[in-house]
C-alpha positions in Angstrom: 25.1 11.2 5.5 26.9 10.4 3.0 26.9 9.2 -0.5 27.1 5.5 -0.2 24.7 5.5 2.7 22.6 7.6 0.0 22.8 4.8 -2.1 21.1 2.3 0.0 18.2 4.7 1.4 15.7 4.0 -2.3 16.4 0.1 -1.2 15.8 0.7 2.2 12.2 2.9 1.9 10.9 0.0 -0.3 11.8 -2.9 1.8 9.4 -0.8 4.7 7.3 -0.3 1.8 7.0 -3.4 1.2 6.4 -4.7 4.8 4.2 -1.6 5.5 2.0 -3.0 2.4 2.0 -6.8 3.1 0.8 -5.7 6.5 -2.4 -3.4 5.1 -2.7 -6.9 3.1 -3.6 -8.9 6.0 -5.6 -5.9 7.7 -7.7 -6.9 5.0 -8.0 -10.0 5.5 -8.6 -9.0 9.4 -11.5 -6.7 8.4 -13.6 -9.3 6.0 -12.9 -11.7 8.4 -14.4 -10.1 11.1 -17.7 -8.3 8.6 -18.1 -12.0 8.2 -18.4 -12.1 11.6 -20.8 -9.7 12.2 -22.6 -10.7 9.5 -23.6 -14.3 10.5 -24.6 -12.3 13.7 -26.6 -10.6 12.1 -25.1 -7.4 13.0 -25.0 -5.5 9.9 -27.5 -6.2 7.0 -27.3 -8.2 3.9 -26.8 -4.9 1.5 -24.0 -3.8 3.6 -22.4 -7.3 4.0 -22.6 -7.4 0.6 -21.4 -4.3 -1.0 -18.8 -4.3 2.3 -17.3 -7.1 0.9 -16.6 -6.2 -2.5 -15.5 -2.6 -1.5 -12.6 -4.2 0.3 -11.8 -7.7 -2.4 -11.2 -5.1 -4.7 -9.1 -3.2 -2.3 -7.1 -6.8 -1.2 -6.1 -7.6 -4.8 -5.2 -4.6 -6.4 -3.1 -4.0 -2.6 -1.9 -7.4 -3.5 -1.3 -6.8 -7.3 0.7 -3.5 -6.6 2.7 -5.1 -3.8 3.9 -7.6 -6.3 5.0 -4.9 -8.8 6.9 -3.2 -5.5 8.1 -6.4 -5.8 9.7 -6.9 -8.6 10.5 -3.2 -8.9 14.2 -2.8 -10.7 15.4 0.0 -8.5 19.3 0.5 -9.2 18.2 3.6 -11.4 16.7 5.4 -8.4 19.3 7.5 -5.8 17.0 9.4 -4.0 13.7 8.0 -2.4 11.3 11.0 -3.2 12.1 10.1 -7.3 11.1 6.5 -6.0 8.1 7.5 -3.8 6.2 9.7 -6.7 6.3 6.9 -9.1 5.1 4.7 -6.7 2.3 7.0 -6.5 1.8 7.6 -9.8 1.8 3.5 -10.0 -0.8 3.3 -7.6 -2.1 6.1 -9.8 -2.2 3.7 -13.3 -3.2 1.1 -11.9 -6.8 2.3 -9.9 -7.4 3.8 -13.5 -6.4 1.1 -15.7 -7.8 -2.1 -13.8 -11.1 0.9 -12.2 -9.9 -0.2 -8.4 -10.9 1.6 -5.4 -9.7 5.2 -5.7 -9.5 4.8 -1.8 -6.0 2.8 -2.4 -3.6 5.7 -3.8 -4.5 6.5 0.1 -3.3 4.3 1.2 -0.8 3.8 -0.6 0.5 7.9 -0.1 -0.3 7.4 3.4 2.3 4.4 4.2 4.7 6.4 1.9 4.7 9.5 4.1 4.7 7.6 7.2 8.1 6.3 5.3 9.1 9.7 4.2 8.5 11.1 8.2 10.4 8.5 9.4 14.0 8.9 6.9 13.3 12.6 7.8 13.4 12.7 11.8 16.0 10.3 11.6 18.1 12.6 9.9 17.4 15.7 11.7 
């Protein structure tokens, strides 16, 4: 792959990650909706409903904030996707610690990042 092509990789990586995380935000909304339905149908207790909706709301909020931050990142300093990926994971960890969001959000982001990195490595091989 030529160097001009490599220069676009961090930008493409970030756009794919944004799409993946936007999809994840929609998944949170779907799960929240389904949980409300299950509670209304008496398939889960009030305790389970409240615990799960509180956790989902925190994960959802954190993911939307991180997605907003990611969308506004200046990636001009990045020539390698791997460096960008590592900094994005660090950013997520900082948000989790600073704002006391659930640590599961880091796992979600790491999983999406690894999926995209694997996609790029397969396309090169």
